[in-house]
N, C-alpha and C positions, 0 to 999 in steps of 0.2 A: 865200306866202299867195295865196289865190284872188283873181281879179278879182271885185269886188263889183258885182253887176248893179243899177243904179240904177233901180228901178221908178218912183220919184217923177218923175225926169227924163223917163223914157220916157212915163209917163202924161201929163205936161204937154205933151209933143210931140204925142201923139195928140189931146189936147183942142184944141191950137192948130190942127191940121189940120182938126178938126171945125168949129171956129169959123170958119175961113177958108172952108171948103166951104159952111157954112150961109149965110154972107153972100152967096156967089155964087149959091146956090140961090134965096134970097129975091129977089136982084136980077134973076135971070134968069127966074124962074117965078112969083114971088109966094107960093110955098109956104114956110111957116116950120115946121120940125120941131116937133111937139108931143109932150110926154112927160107922161103922167098917172101919178102915184105914189099908191098907195092903202095906207093903214095902218089896221089895226084894233087898238084897244087902246092901252095906255100903256107898253109895254115900253121901258125907257130906251135900250137898245142900238139897238132898231129906230128910235126917234125920232132918234137921232144919225145913223144910216145914211140915213134918209129925208131929213133936213135937208141932208146933204152932197150927195145925189143931186139934189135940187131946186136947190140953189145952183149946182152944176156945170152943170146944164141952162141956167140963166139966163146963166151966164158964156159958154156956147157960143152964145147968141143964140136959144135955143129958146123956144117957148111952153110954159111950165111950169105944171102944175096939180097940186095936192095935195089928196087927199080923206082926211080924218081921221075915222074912224068909231069909235063907242064900243065898248068891250070886249064888250058884250052885243048888238051888232048881229046880227040874224038872218041866217043864211046866204042866205036868199032876197033880202034887201035888198042884200047884197054882190053877188050874181049879177045883180041888176037894174042895179046901177051899172055892172058890167062890160059888160052888154048895151048900155047907153047909150054907154059909151066906145067900144065896137066900132063903133057907128053914127056916131060923131062924126068928121067928115072933118078936123077940125082936130087930132085926136090920131093920132099915128103909132106911138107906143109906149105900152104899158100895163104897169106893174110893180106887182104886189101884194107888199108886204113880208112875208116870212116870218120867224118862225112866226106862224100865225094862232091865235086862241083855239081851245080844244079842241072846242067845239061846231060848228066849221066844218070841212068836208071840204076840205083844201088841194088835193087832187088834182082834185076837181070844179071848184074855183075856177080853177086853172091851166088846165085844159082848156077852160074857158069863154071864155078870152081868144082872140081871133082869131089864128090862126097868123101872119097878116100884121102883127100888132101885138105879137107875143110877143117883145119885145126881150130877155127873160131867156133865151130859147131852151129853155124847158121843155115846150112843147106837144109832143104825140106826133108831130105832122107834122114839126116841126123836128128832134126827136130822130131820127126815121126818116131824114130827109134827110142828117143828119150821119153816121149809121151807114152809109148807102149811098154816102157820099162826094160828095154833091151840095152842095158847099160854096158854090157861087155863089148859091144861092137860100135856103140854110138860115140861120136865126139861130142862132148858136153861143153857148152859155152864156158869160157875160162873163169869169169867172175863168179857165177854160181858154183862151179866146181871147186874153186878155192874157198868160197864161203862154207861149203859143206865140210871141207877138211878142217876148218877152224871149229865148226860145230862138233865134229867128231872128237876133237881134242877135249871137249868138255863132257860130252854125253856118250861117247862111243858110237859105233856104227848102227846100232839098233835103237831107234827112237820110239819104240812101242810105248803107248800110253801117254805120249807127250803131245800137247797142242802147239801147233806152229801157225803163226800168222805172217803172211808175206804182204807188205804194204807196197803195192806197185804191180802192174800187170804187163810190163813190157815183154817183148819177145826175146830180148837180150838177157834180162835178169829175172824179172818177176815170174814169168811162166815156167822157165826151166828150173828155177829155184824151187818152185812148188812141186814140180815133178820129181826132183831129187829127194825132197823131204818125204814125199809119198812113198818113193821106192825104199826109204829107210824106215817105213812103218809109222811115221808121224801122222797125226790127224791134222789136215791142212786147210786153212782158209786163205783165199786171196782177197785182199781188200784194195780199194782204189778210191778215186775222187767221188764216186757215186755211192760209196758205202755209208749206210746209216749208222750214226753214233760210233765213229771210228775209234775214239779213245776207249770206249767201253769194250769194244772188240779186242783192241790191243792188250787190254788188261787180262784177257783170258789166255794169253800166249805164254807158254813155257819157253818157246823160242820165237823171238820177234825179229823179222828181217825187214829193214827199211830200205826201199829202193825206188824213191819217187822223184829225186832230183830237186827237192825243195829244202832250202837251208833250215836245219833245226826244227822241222815241222813236228816231229815226234817228241813230245814233252816228257819230262821225268814222271809225271803222275799218270802217264799212259802205260807205264811199265809195271808189270806184275812183280811183286817182291820175289827176288831170287831168279828171275828170268835170265836167259841168255839173249843178248841183244847184238845183232849183226848189222852194222851200219854200212850200206853199200854206197851211200851218197858221197859225192865229192863236189863241194860248192865253194866258190871264191866270193867272199863278202868283204865290204870295206872294213878297215881296221884303223880308224883315225887315232886310236891310242898309240899306234906304232909310228905315227907321222903322217903328214899330208900325202894323200894318194896311195897309201899303203893298203894291203889287203891280207887276208888270212884264209886258210882252208878250214871248212867245217863240213860235217856230215849232214845227213837227213835227221839225225837225232840230236837233241839238246844234251850234249855229253855230260856236263857237270851234274845236272839234276837226275839224269837217267842212271848215272853211275852210283848214286846214292841208294837206288832201289834194286838195280840188277844184280844178279849173281856173277855174271861175266859179261863183258862188253868189248867190242872192237873200237879202237880209237880212229880218228881221222885227222891227219894222215897216219899211216903205219899199221893199218888194220887189213882190210880186204885188198887194198890196192896192190901191195907187193905180191899177193897170192895170184893175182890175175896173170902177170907176166910169167910167174913160175909155172902155172898150169898150161900156158901156151907152150912152154918148153916141154912139159910132160906130154901133151898131146902130140907134138911133133915127134918125140921119141917113140911113142906108141905107134904112130904111123910108120916110122922107119922099121920098127920091130916086125910089124905085119908084113912089110915089103920083103924083109929078110926071112920071114917064116919062122921067127922065134917067139917065145912066150911074152905076154904083156907084163911089163914091170908094174909093181904096186907102189903107191905113194902115200 
């Protein structure tokens, strides 16, 4: 059986480092990291995510602000709020919870956030820095950043000589994940729905990252013996064995069969998910450190 990569433990360790560095920053400079989370509408999943992010920010010692706007809030009103947060010196990170209602242009909203406060790493300036390998000043999207920390626990920071396959080409996970792997000297292939003979390609991977949003699509026999498998997917499927109307969470990888072949694998839940919120806190702290003119902490 594969080593199970404990993302919950790793996320707690990152959050503990953030809390310690935050206390030192406040004591040394008087600057307290500030995170503003904006949610529009009543989507239940978004409400849960926002609550967990705000709670974690408070646990890390941040100044935490939440703006909850009505479903029918005009786009102009949301953009005005972002302008105000951009200008607020007490706020170092701005996160707008997606998805937004259909009448609001998500792209316009994301690009309105100051690149210096874009702790989600979605602004074109941060995307461009990551693509160019300028990692010291880029904000990296939190899920790929957390995934890389888990990979480093197995392989170290230098991935020279290793083949990595990323299944999925989204702007949020697939593409930034590939750029991070490239920056660590891995040889990287991005696969997707149009890829020919996807199972054979996956079997070439020393590091296999699944980020497609399709429940248990990656089967065990797609996994190279001894490979490290990072499952970014989180999908809710029916679980009649638990009772009528019940469901359970699974990843994009068929865990039971993949764990028989992999050297290390992330579970779902408890793998990449906890790292995402931890890296959001880390990015916000980094932004506050830049604002205070002090060195960037390492995680």
